[in-house]
N, C-alpha and C positions, 0 to 999 in steps of 0.2 A: 517550404521544405521540399526537397526532392525525395523520391522513394528510396534513393540509394543511401540516405543518411541513416546512421546507425541508431539502434534502439537497444537500451540496456534495462532489463527489468530486474529489480532487486527482490530476492526471495529470502526473508528472514527465517532462520531455522533454529529451533531449540528442541533437542531430543526427538528428531523427526525420522530417525533411521528406519523405523518400522512402517512408515506410511508415505514415504516419498514416492510419487508416481514418476519414476525416472524415464520411462518410455515416453510419457506425455511431454516432458521437457525436451527430450531429444527430438521428437517429432516436430515440436513447435519451432525449434531452431532450424531444422531442415526444410520444413514445408511453409512456415509462417514468417521466417526471417527475423525471429526474435533472438536477442542475446540475453544472457542471464548472468547475474552476479549473486551467488549464494553466500549468505552471511551465516556462519556458524556462531551462534550467540552463546558460547561457553557450554555447549552440550555435554552431558555426562554419559551419553551412550555412544554408539558408533557413527553418529551423524557426520563428524568431520571426515572420517575415512570414506564413508559412502559418497559424500559430496566430492571429495578429491578424485575418487574413481570415476564418478559421473562427469566431472569437468575434463578429465583426461580423455574420455570417450568423445566428448563434444568438441574438443579442440578449441579453436578461437571463439566459439559461440558461448563459452562459459568460463567463469573463473570463480574462485572461492576466497572470501575474506574471513579470516579466523579471529574472533574475539576470545581471548584466553579466559576471561571472566564473564559470567552472564551479566549483561548490561540492560536487558529488557528489550522488548520489541521496538519501542520508540527509538532507542539509541542505535539498535542494529539497523533499522531502516535509514536513520539519518546518516550514519557513517557509510552505509552502502550507497546511498544516493550521491553523497559527496565524492566517493571513489569513482562512481560511474561518470559523474561530471568531469572529474580529473582525467578520466580515460577518453574524453572527447566525444561521448555520445550526444547526439542531437536531441534525442528523446529519452527520458528516463522515467521510471515508474516503479511500482512495487505491487506484489501480489502475494497472498497467503500461500504457504507451502503446501497446504492441503488441496489447493486448486478448487476450492469451493466456487470460485469464479473461473469458468473455462478460459483457457489461453486464447481461444478464438475470439472471445469477447474483448480481450486486451488488444488484439489487432484492430477490432472495430473502434475501440477508444482512440487508438493511435491515429486511425484514418480520420476520425472526427476532429482530433487535435490539429492535424495537418490541413484539413479542408478550411478551417476557420481561422480566426485570429485569437483563439483561446490560448491561455497560458497553462491551463490544466483541464483535464477531463476526468471525472470521478464516476465510478460505477454506482448505480442506485438500485437497491433491491425492492422494486415496486411490484406487487402482485397484481398484474393486469391480465386480461383475457388473452390467451395465447402464450403467456410466459410460464415457465416452470420454476417458481421460487419456493423452495422447501426450507422452511425455518420453524423451529420449535416455538410454540405459542408464547411461552414465558419470555423468551428472548425477543420475540417480535414486539410484544406490548411494552416491555422495559425499553426496547429500542425506540419506540415512538415517544416515550417520555423523554428519553435522552436527546432525541433529535429536536424536540421542541425547545429544550433548554439550550442546546447547541445553537439553534437558529437565533435565539434571543441574544446569546453572547456574541455571535458573529454579525448580528443585525442584518441577516440575510435569510431568506426562506430556502433552506436546504433540506431535502427529504431524508438523505442518508449520508451522514458524514463518516460513518464507521465501516462501510463496505471496504474490504481489504484489497481493492484493486483501484489504482490511480495512476495516471500518466501525466507527465509534465514536459513542457518545452524547456530545453536547456537555456538558461539565461542568468544574468547577474542577479535578477530579482529572486529567482529560485535559490541561488547560492546564498544570498543574504538571509532568506527565510530559514535556511538550514545551518546558519552560522553558529547558533547557540543550541545547547541541548533543550529538549522539551521538558515540561513540568509534570507529565504523566507518562507512565509506561504503556498505558493502553489507550487513553483518550487523546493521544498526541495528534491525531488527524485533525481535530478541531483547532488546535493551536497552529498547525502548519497551514491550514486553510485560512485561519485568521491573519496570520502574518502575510500571506500572499494577497488577500483581499485588502488589507491595510495599505499595501504598496500599490494598489490599483490593478491587480491582476484580474483577468477574465477567467472565470471558472464555470465550466459546463457540466451538468449532470447527464449521464446517459443511462436510461433504464436498461437493466440486463434482461435478456431473454431466458437465461438459466442461471440459477444459483442454488447450491445444495449445502445444507448445514451438515458438515462432515463431523463424525464422532471424533472425540479426542481433542477438542478445543482447549487451549491453555488458559482461556479466560473463564473462570467459574462465575456462577450467578452472584456469589458473595462479592467477588471482585468487581463485577459489573455494577452492583449496587454502590460499591465504594467509589466509583468514578464520579459520583455527584460532588464529592469533596474536590476531586481533581478539576472539575469544571469551574469551581470557584477560584482555584489557583490560576487556571488558564484565563479566566475573565480578568483577573487582576493583572496578569502578565501582559495580556493583549492591550489593556489600557495604557500600560507603560510603553509597549511597543508602538502603539499609534502615536503616542506623544513624542 
C-alpha cells in the first residue's frame, strides 16, 4: 500500500452529543490524514445535528451515516465498514466515539498494517511499564475472564478482543466477514475476528501506549456479564461459518 491510499475510520455514535471531542477529530483529519465516517445509531439527543455540523466543517474528510432506529453498536459498525468499503477506502477501521484510544494510536496501527502482510491490526490494552492504561478494576478482571473465553472460541491466543480500536485492509475477505449481521450487540468483535481467522486472515495485536476508561460507557457491568450467553451464540455461529 502506498501512503496516498485513503483511510476511513468508522465512529459509532449513540447519544454522544455531550461528549464528542470534535476538535480531536478535526485535528486528526488535518494532521494525521485520517478520514471518518460517523454513524448515528438512532440517537435520541442532538447527536445527528452535531455530527452533521462537524462533517460540514471537515469537508471531504468526514461523512455521516444515519440509522433512523437504534440498531446497536455491532450493526452500526458493520454498516459503517461496508459503506467505507463501498466508498473505495484502502484501509478501514473503527474507534469508540469517546476516543479512549487516542487517534495517534490508530495511525500507528495503520502503519503496522501497511508494513506487513496483515489483514487486520487490533489495539490491545496491556498494562506494561511505560504505558498509561487506565481501566476500572472490575472491568479489567471481567475482561480477563471474557478474553480467556474468547480465545478458546477463536482457538487463538488473543489478549484483548474488545478494545474499541481496529483497522483492516480492504479486501473481499473483509467484505465477506461483514456480509451477515453479528449475533451480539457488544461482543461482535469476537465474531468478526472469528470470521476473518476462519478465512485465513492474518491478525496482529498492537499494545497501546495509552488508553483511558472514559466515563459514560454505554456498556453496563450487567450487560458485560450477559455477554457470556452471547459468546455461546457466537461459538455456535462460528462453527457453522467454518463449515
